[in-house]
C-alpha positions in Angstrom: 163.2 214.8 5.5 163.1 212.0 8.0 161.3 212.4 11.3 164.6 211.6 13.2 166.3 214.4 11.4 163.5 216.9 12.3 163.5 215.8 15.9 167.3 216.1 16.0 167.3 219.6 14.6 164.6 220.6 17.1 166.6 219.1 20.0 169.9 220.7 19.1 168.2 224.0 18.3 166.6 223.9 21.8 170.0 223.2 23.3 171.5 226.2 21.5 168.6 228.4 22.6 169.0 227.2 26.2 172.5 228.6 26.3 171.6 232.0 24.9 172.4 234.9 27.2 168.9 236.2 27.8 167.4 232.7 28.3 170.2 231.5 30.6 169.0 233.9 33.3 165.4 232.6 33.1 165.7 229.3 34.8 162.2 228.0 33.9 162.6 228.9 30.2 166.0 227.2 30.2 164.7 224.1 31.9 161.8 223.8 29.4 164.3 224.1 26.5 166.6 221.5 28.0 163.5 219.2 28.5 162.6 219.8 24.9 166.2 218.9 23.9 166.1 215.6 25.9 162.6 214.7 24.6 163.4 215.5 20.9 166.8 213.7 20.9 165.3 210.7 22.7 162.4 210.6 20.3 164.9 210.7 17.3 167.0 207.9 18.9 164.0 205.7 19.7 162.5 206.1 16.3 165.7 205.2 14.5 166.3 202.2 16.8 162.7 200.9 16.4 163.0 200.9 12.6 166.1 198.7 12.9 165.3 196.5 15.9 165.3 193.3 13.8 168.8 193.9 12.5 170.5 193.7 16.0 172.6 190.7 16.7 172.9 190.6 20.5 175.6 187.9 20.3 178.0 189.8 18.1 181.2 191.4 19.3 180.3 194.6 17.4 177.0 194.9 19.4 178.9 194.6 22.8 181.7 196.9 21.7 179.2 199.4 20.4 177.2 199.1 23.7 180.4 199.8 25.7 181.2 202.8 23.5 177.7 204.1 23.8 177.8 203.8 27.6 181.3 205.5 27.7 180.0 208.4 25.5 176.9 208.9 27.6 178.9 208.9 30.9 181.5 211.2 29.5 178.9 213.7 28.2 177.1 213.6 31.6 180.4 214.0 33.5 181.6 217.0 31.5 178.3 218.9 31.9 176.7 217.8 35.1 179.6 216.7 37.3 182.8 218.4 36.2 181.5 222.0 35.9 180.0 222.1 39.4 183.1 220.3 40.8 185.5 222.9 39.5 183.3 225.8 40.5 183.1 224.4 44.0 186.8 223.6 44.2 187.7 227.1 43.1 185.1 228.7 45.3 183.4 230.3 42.3 179.8 230.9 41.4 177.9 228.8 38.9 178.3 231.6 36.4 182.1 231.3 36.3 183.8 229.9 33.2 185.4 226.5 33.9 188.9 226.2 32.4 190.2 223.1 34.1 189.9 219.3 33.7 188.6 218.3 30.4 187.9 222.0 29.7 191.7 222.5 29.8 192.2 219.9 27.1 189.6 221.4 24.7 186.9 224.0 24.9 184.0 221.6 24.0 184.8 218.1 25.5 181.1 217.2 25.5 181.3 217.0 21.7 183.5 213.9 22.1 181.0 212.3 24.4 178.2 212.7 21.8 180.5 211.5 19.0 181.6 208.4 21.0 177.9 207.7 21.9 176.6 207.8 18.3 179.6 205.9 16.9 179.0 203.2 19.5 175.4 203.1 18.7 176.3 202.7 15.0 178.4 199.7 15.8 175.8 198.1 18.1 172.9 198.7 15.7 174.5 198.6 12.2 171.7 200.0 10.1 171.2 202.9 7.7 168.7 204.8 10.0 171.3 204.7 12.9 174.2 205.7 10.6 172.1 208.6 9.3 171.3 209.7 12.8 174.9 209.5 13.8 176.0 211.8 10.9 173.1 214.2 11.7 174.0 214.4 15.4 177.7 214.9 14.8 177.1 217.7 12.2 174.5 219.4 14.4 176.8 219.1 17.5 179.6 220.7 15.4 177.3 223.6 14.4 176.1 224.1 18.0 179.6 224.1 19.5 180.8 226.5 16.7 178.0 228.9 17.4 178.5 228.6 21.2 182.2 229.2 20.8 182.0 232.2 18.5 178.9 234.1 19.8 177.2 232.7 22.8 180.0 231.9 25.3 182.0 235.1 24.7 178.8 237.1 25.4 178.3 235.2 28.7 181.9 235.0 30.0 184.2 238.0 29.7 187.3 235.8 30.0 186.2 233.5 27.1 188.2 235.3 24.4 191.4 234.8 26.4 190.4 231.1 27.1 189.9 230.6 23.4 193.4 231.8 22.7 195.0 229.3 25.0 192.8 226.2 24.8 192.1 224.3 21.5 188.6 224.2 20.1 188.1 220.4 19.8 191.3 218.6 19.2 193.5 218.5 22.4 197.2 219.1 22.0 200.0 217.6 24.1 200.2 220.9 26.0 196.5 221.1 26.7 196.4 217.5 27.9 199.3 218.2 30.3 197.3 221.3 31.5 194.2 219.1 32.1 196.2 216.4 33.9 197.9 219.0 36.1 194.5 220.6 37.0 193.3 217.2 38.2 196.5 216.8 40.3 196.0 220.3 41.8 192.3 219.6 42.5 193.2 216.6 44.7 195.0 219.1 47.0 192.0 221.4 47.3 189.2 218.9 47.9 
């Protein structure tokens, strides 16, 4: 097994543990697990890139398109977790432990999955090499496993309304209806902020 794969499994495993109900209440333990996630995934990414640094053509269209997609994926992931959740909780006057069901979370239950996917696919375009392609596949599969476990066991144990939310909002693939709901929630938010 490659070092990048082991680091990826450790990183996504730590992310999954950080969301567990008992750990979520212990802020220091959760912060340490999130730090382990960042360090492990960064290590996997840097190791994969360093193995293929000579195969990068900085002048190619694929490099720049991949770079733009990588940036978009990163920003989207950051937005869905660190900006959007606090924004909706504040707009609705709710506590940080309240389930967010608006914005991208009205379009699908795990919008961050798409940020990760866009990020690694962009990276695969920018650095077209087997180590990066393998890392992209591993990250997408691990992210799918994480969101599935979160969706089935972790989030319903944390949020009492999650089962109802699951009945009305698609898992990963937004529908026309869910996209309309998401857009409407942004329009409504403009009136409350």
